[in-house]
C-alpha positions as CSV (number, residue, x, y, z in Angstrom):
1,M,0.0,0.0,0.0
2,G,1.4,3.4,-1.0
3,K,1.9,6.4,1.3
4,A,-1.0,8.4,-0.1
5,K,-3.5,5.5,0.4
6,K,-2.3,5.0,3.9
7,R,-2.8,8.6,4.7
8,S,-6.2,8.7,3.1
9,L,-7.4,5.7,5.1
10,H,-5.9,7.1,8.3
11,L,-7.7,10.4,7.8
12,G,-11.0,8.5,7.4
13,I,-11.8,9.7,3.9
14,Y,-13.3,6.4,3.0
15,D,-15.2,6.0,6.3
16,Q,-18.0,8.4,5.4
17,F,-20.8,5.9,6.0
18,G,-19.3,3.1,7.9
19,K,-21.8,0.3,7.9
20,L,-24.9,1.3,6.1
21,T,-28.0,-0.9,6.0
22,R,-30.5,-1.0,3.3
23,V,-33.1,0.7,5.5
24,E,-30.7,3.5,6.4
25,A,-29.9,3.9,2.7
26,V,-33.6,4.4,1.9
27,Q,-33.9,6.9,4.7
28,L,-30.8,8.8,3.5
29,V,-32.1,8.9,-0.1
30,V,-35.5,10.2,1.1
31,D,-33.9,12.9,3.2
32,K,-31.7,14.0,0.4
33,L,-34.7,14.1,-2.0
34,K,-36.6,16.2,0.4
35,K,-33.7,18.7,0.5
36,N,-33.6,18.7,-3.3
37,E,-30.0,17.3,-3.3
38,N,-29.1,15.4,-6.5
39,D,-26.4,13.1,-5.2
40,V,-28.6,10.2,-4.5
41,Y,-27.8,8.2,-7.7
42,G,-24.8,6.4,-6.1
43,L,-26.8,5.1,-3.2
44,I,-29.7,4.1,-5.4
45,T,-27.5,2.1,-7.8
46,L,-25.3,0.7,-5.0
47,F,-28.3,-0.9,-3.1
48,G,-30.5,-1.4,-6.2
49,L,-33.3,0.5,-4.6
50,S,-36.7,0.5,-6.3
51,A,-39.2,3.3,-6.7
52,E,-41.6,1.5,-4.4
53,E,-39.1,1.3,-1.6
54,I,-38.3,5.0,-1.8
55,L,-42.0,5.9,-1.9
56,E,-42.7,3.7,1.1
57,G,-39.8,5.5,2.8
58,G,-41.6,8.8,2.6
59,A,-40.5,10.5,-0.6
60,S,-42.9,12.4,-2.7
61,Y,-44.2,10.9,-6.0
62,E,-42.8,13.9,-8.0
63,S,-39.3,13.5,-6.7
64,V,-39.2,9.8,-7.4
65,K,-40.7,10.3,-10.9
66,G,-38.0,13.0,-11.5
67,L,-35.3,10.3,-11.1
68,G,-36.5,9.0,-14.4
69,G,-35.1,5.7,-15.8
70,L,-32.8,5.2,-12.9
71,L,-35.5,3.4,-10.9
72,S,-37.4,0.3,-12.0
């Protein structure tokens, strides 16, 4: 392992989420959609979330529909 990677791991750059469950991921996506943040695509694709799961989590229909073809 190189010096830069050791420093990055030591600083905790890659420990942003720690252990994230599927339920927590849905809640995080819903919270970000309510705040009109657009950086939810990574979590949706990582966990393979469906539109139904996000709607049941509390997101509005319009925000889920706005994600387009990303959700099945």
